[in-house]
N, C-alpha and C positions, 0 to 999 in steps of 0.2 A: 503495498499499500504507500509506502513513505518511499520507497521508490519510482511509483506511479505518481508519487505527488511532486517529485523535484522536475520527472521528465515533465509531466504539465509548465510547473515551472517555467522549466528551461524556455519551452515551445513559450510562454509567453512572451517571456522578457527578450526569446530573440525576436515573436514578429514584434514588439515592442522596440526594439528596435530599429527593424527594418521602417515601421511606421515612422520614430521619428529621421530616420535619414531618407527617407520619403519625401516626408516634410519640409526638411532644409534643404531639399535639391528643388524642390517643385517653382516653376515659372510662373505658371500660370494658373488665376485665383479664379473660380465661378461662382462660390455661394452663395454673393452677392446676388445674383440672380433667383435663385429660390427663392430666397428670405425675402425678397421683396415680394414677391408673388404671394409667399405665405401670408403680409401682411396685408394685401392688396383683396389678398381673399375674405380674410376679417373684414379688412375697410368698407366691403361691397354689404356687411350684413347688417350695417346700421347708418343712419341718417346722424345721428348724435358725433359733430365733429370734434367734440375733445374726445370719444372715444377713437375715435378712426387717429389723431393725433398717439393715443396711449398703441394703439396698435402699431403705428410705424417706427414709432422711437420703441417698442420693446419686440418687435419682432425680425423689423428690417437695422435700424441703428445702432442699438444696443449690440445686437448678434456679427455687424456688420465687417469687414476686414479691415485694417491701414491701409488701404488701398480707397476702401470706402468716406474712410477721415477726411483721406486726402483728399480726394474729390468732391466732398463738402465744405472742405475750408479754400481749397483753388474757385469755385463757381458759386460758393456763398449756397450752401443748401441747405434746410433744413426739413421739422417735421413738417413746417407749417405748409411749406412748398409743394410740399407731393398730396397732400390730403387738397388743397387745392387744386393740384392736376387733375387728380384723381377723382374730382370730384366735377371738373368739368369738363372730359376727356371722355368720358367713356368708349366712344366707337373706335376713338387712339386707340387708346388702349384693348381691347379687344381685340383690334387687328395687328396688333405689333406683338403682343404677349408670342404666338409661334416662331415667330421669327428669334425672339429673343434666347428660350428658348431650344433652339437648333444649332444657338453661337455656342451655346457646352460643348458640340459633340466637335468644333474648329478645334481645341485646344494641342489633338496629336498634332497636330495640320502647323499648328505655329509655334509649337517647339520647332516642328522640323524644318520650318520655315527661319527660326533663328540660327540654328546648324547651319543652313546654307549661308545666310549672315557669315557667323563665325568665318567659313572660308574664303569666300571676300576678302573679310577684313578679319585676319588674325588680332589683332590689338582689342577687339571687341570687350567692354564691359561687362559683366555681368545686369542685368533690372530683372525684376519682378513687372508680369503683366494682369492688370484686376478688371475683369471685367463686371460693371455696377447695372444697376436702373439707375442713371442722371434722374435730374430735370429740367431736361431741355434745353438745358444750354450750351452742351458741348457732347460731340459724338468720340472727343476723344482727345487728351492733353498731360503734356507728365512733370511728376517734380520730383527732384534728385532722383533716383533711381527707382520711377515705379512709372508704370503704363497705366496711367486709367483711362479707361475706355464705359464710355455710359449706351450701352447697345441701344436704347431704346431709339435713338437717334441713330446710331453706328448699320443697326441692322434690318432699318427704312427700307422697300423695295417700292416699285409702283404701284403693287395695289392696298397700302398701307393706307390706313382713311384720314385723311387729312384733313377733310370738312370742316371741323371741329375750328378750324387755325383762322383767324383773321391776315393774317402774311401767308405771303407764297413760299416763304422762305426755306418748309420743309419741302413742300411739293417739286422744288428745282433740286433738294438735297436726292430726295429718294427716287428722282427721274430715271436715273443712270445707277442706282446700287442694287447688287443681290448681296444675296445672306455669303456668297463666295469672298464677297469687299470685305469682311472681318478680317480673313489675315492679312491685304495687305495692308489697311490702315493700321493694325498692331507691327507689323513690319513698319509703317511710318514714322507713328509715333516711339517706337521702340529705336530710331535712328537719330533719333532729338536728344536722349537721355547720354547719347556718346557725344553732343557736339559744345559749344562753350563758346561763349560771347553774345550780347544784347544788342546787336544792329541799330545803329544809326537813321541808316536810309532806309528805302525802300527796295534799293538793292539788294542791301544784306535782307532783308527781311527775305525779299526772294530768294533767293538764294536760300533760307538756309528753311524755309520751308521748301520748294524746291530739291533741294539734295535729297530730302527724307523721300518724296516720290522718285527719282532716278535711280535711288538705290534698294530702294523696294521694287522696284520696274527689272532692275538687276536678280533681285532673291528669285523673283516670281517666274521670271527666265519668258517673258509676253509684255508687250506695248499696256500699259491701263489702259484703260475705258473710263477716267472720270470723268463728267460733266463737262469740266474747265479744260481737262487735257487735250479730251474729241473738237472741244469749238478752238479749243489755241494752233490745232494744227492746221484746222481751214481755214483761221486769218493771224497765219504767223507774222508773214509778213506789214498787216496795216499795226499788228500789236508789238512787234521792234517798233515800230516808227512814234508808236504812242507812248510806251514804257519810254524810250530813252531821253525824251522830256521830260518826265518824273522822277527819273531812277535817282539821283543822285540828291534828293532830296526827299524829306520825312514825311512826305502827304501818299499816307498810302490807302485814302477814304476809297480810290478807284480801284483800287486791285485785290486786298485784301481784309477778309474778316466782313466783305460786306453782303452777307447774303440778305439781307429782309431789303435793301436799297438799290442793287445792281441792275442796271437800265436794263443791262442784254445776260450778262452772263456772271455770277458771283466768281469772286477769288482767284481771277486770268494769273495774280503775282505770283501762284500757283505754280502756274503754267510755265511762264516766262523765268522762274526757277530754273526747273524742268529742264526745258529747253537750253538755257546756256551749263548746266553740268554735263548736260548731255555732248554739246557743242566740244566744251572741253575733255572730257572720257576719249570721247571721236578723234582731239586734235592730239593725244596723249601718245609715245607710247610704250611708255611703260601704265599698260591697264595698273594694275596691283597700288604701285604707287599712284594714279591717277584716284582712284575711289580710296587711299587714306588723305589723300590734297583736300578730297569736298569734302568729309564726315568733318574732319580736323582742322578745318578752314577757321579761325579764329574772326568771327562774324561782328565783332564788338571792334575790331579794326577796321576799320575805314580801305587805310590804304592798302593791306590785305583784298580786302575785296572788292578794289577796282582792277587788283595789277591780275585777280581771280581772272574777273572778266575780261582782260585786255589778252590773257593767255589762249581760255575759250575761242576768238576769235570768232564769238556768235559777230560779234559787226564787222565787215570787212573795210569800212571807209576808219579813218581818224576820229576819234572821240572830242570834241573840245569840251570840256566839263561845266566852264565858266558860262560861256556862250549857250549854253543848255538849261543855267540855272538863270538866269539872264530873262531867258525866253519865258521857263515858266514862272520865276516872278512875275512877267508883266503878262501872265493870266489868271491871278491871283486876285480875285475881288477885293476892294478895301473902303474902309467908311470916310465917305466924303462931307458928313460933318453931324451933328446935334442936331434936335430942332427941341424945345423952341430957345435953346442957349449957346452959345457958343464951348468948345472944349477949353477946361482953363480958366472960365468964366470966374469972377473973385465977385458979379454983385449979382446973383441968381438969386430970386424970388422963391425960398423955401414953401410957399402952402403952391408950388406946382407941383402936380400930380401925376404930369406923366414924362417921358424923356421918349423922342423917336430921334433910332437913329439910324439913319440914310444910309445906303449903298449902290456902289460905283456900277451895280449891276445884279439883274433879279438875283436873289439865292433861292435854293432850296428852302422846301418848306418843313422838309422832316429833322430836324434838327437845329439845337443853337445851345450855347456852352458860353457862359461867365463865371469866372474867378473873382474872387476875394483878392484888394490887395495884401501885401506882406502886414498891412494895419489892422487887417480882419474886419468884423462883421459891424462892429461899431462904426466904420468911415465906411460901409456901403448903403447906399440910400433907396435899394429892390426894395419895394413891398409885394410885387406881385409882376407877372409878365401880362399883356395882352396875345402879343405875339406878331406874325406877320401884316404887313398889308396886302393885298389879292393880288397885286403888283408882283409881290417878293423885292421890293427896295427897300420899304422899309420895315422895321421892328419896334415895337412902340415898349416902353417900362413902364410898370405902375410904379410911382415915387412915394416912400412915406420921408419929411426932410422937417429937421430944424434946422431956427435961426442965427445963426454965425457959427456955421461949422461946412466942417471939409470931409469930402465924400469921393473916393475913387475905387476905381472894380478894373477888370481889363475883361474887354471882349475875345474872344481866345481863337484862335484855329481846329477848335478840336469837334465840334462841329458846325460849326457855319463853315457852308459850300456852299459855291456859287452853282447854278442849274448845271455848269460842263460840268462841276465836279471838284474846282479846281478849293481849298479852300482860303479863306480868308488870312490878309496880313494883321496880326493881334495888332489889338488896338486899343493903347490905354485911356480911361477916363478919369481926367481931373477937376475940381469945380471947387468954389466956396459958398456959402447964401448968405446973404446981407445980415 
């Protein structure tokens, strides 16, 4: 009996050792998907929002992987957001559920693709990949050595029901997606974990994203079919000319992360970066070194980024950076004047309740951005926003002012853009009431 007991103990310890070893070496984590749907099913049994919050918190968040916790922090997700989305979008959730569950079966294929990546790039650093159900803000991102996948976006396809959304963004994202895309998405994000440096220009940011797509294509062994890459191949020449004008600036609004307001096709900066990297690779004699150079480029080093572009031979004619920057600035809208008083006025009537900002050209009405000055909220006169005029040439602020007081704020280039998509030249407003 004792001998049998010892054998059982030995077997248990051996299995435990194997389990720990397997967990230690695990690269792909999928438990968050099952946990979410368990919480979702519980939420659907009640209309009590407090009880639904309890289910999301205890059945999903509390049981979540470190990847889910990191995704929540990176994208500001909360139990309240998930409950709100579950209540508002029942048709979407029902349609996306089978796809997210099918994604779990891709774990082995993803592991295999990582090994292919390692063959291409032997210096590959280890990273962990987490499949989660996010809050509809990102299909994938990275944090340190973690790849974070939002399966509710990453697994969408043309059959996914998006009828409950007011924006057309997801419809555009899902149009060319297939469940198989989940493997390429993971490789794209995995490459991000190997990169360094935060870009200062559109060129750098586009290369950082496009490098991931190009390396992914090498791993997959076939051309990528992302909607922006398909469109980019068909419109390469015109895009090259448009990109050249913007690439040395920080104005990325027309090229990157613009799914909600793109006029024709979102994220074409990804294609431009991909195409430049492909040209660099094609013109390199040492392909292995080219892959290393693409991945290890310091994207924060503007000189290194511009040198990479030159070596890619993507543009056959000489590039005059100063001329391009000046041409870009000439297209930027600017503030013509303020009404009913001038900027810098020291005798402003404190009873004035509205301030009109007049622009040089019609502006897009999709966004605005106003920052406080370094002196803080006490010196900001804004009491509210009335918004754009019908023709987009004016923007009206509501004021609440005191006599004999200095006021200042900054009209920024973050969201104020012309109808052509060019960002506003930043404009500092300063005045004093009499």
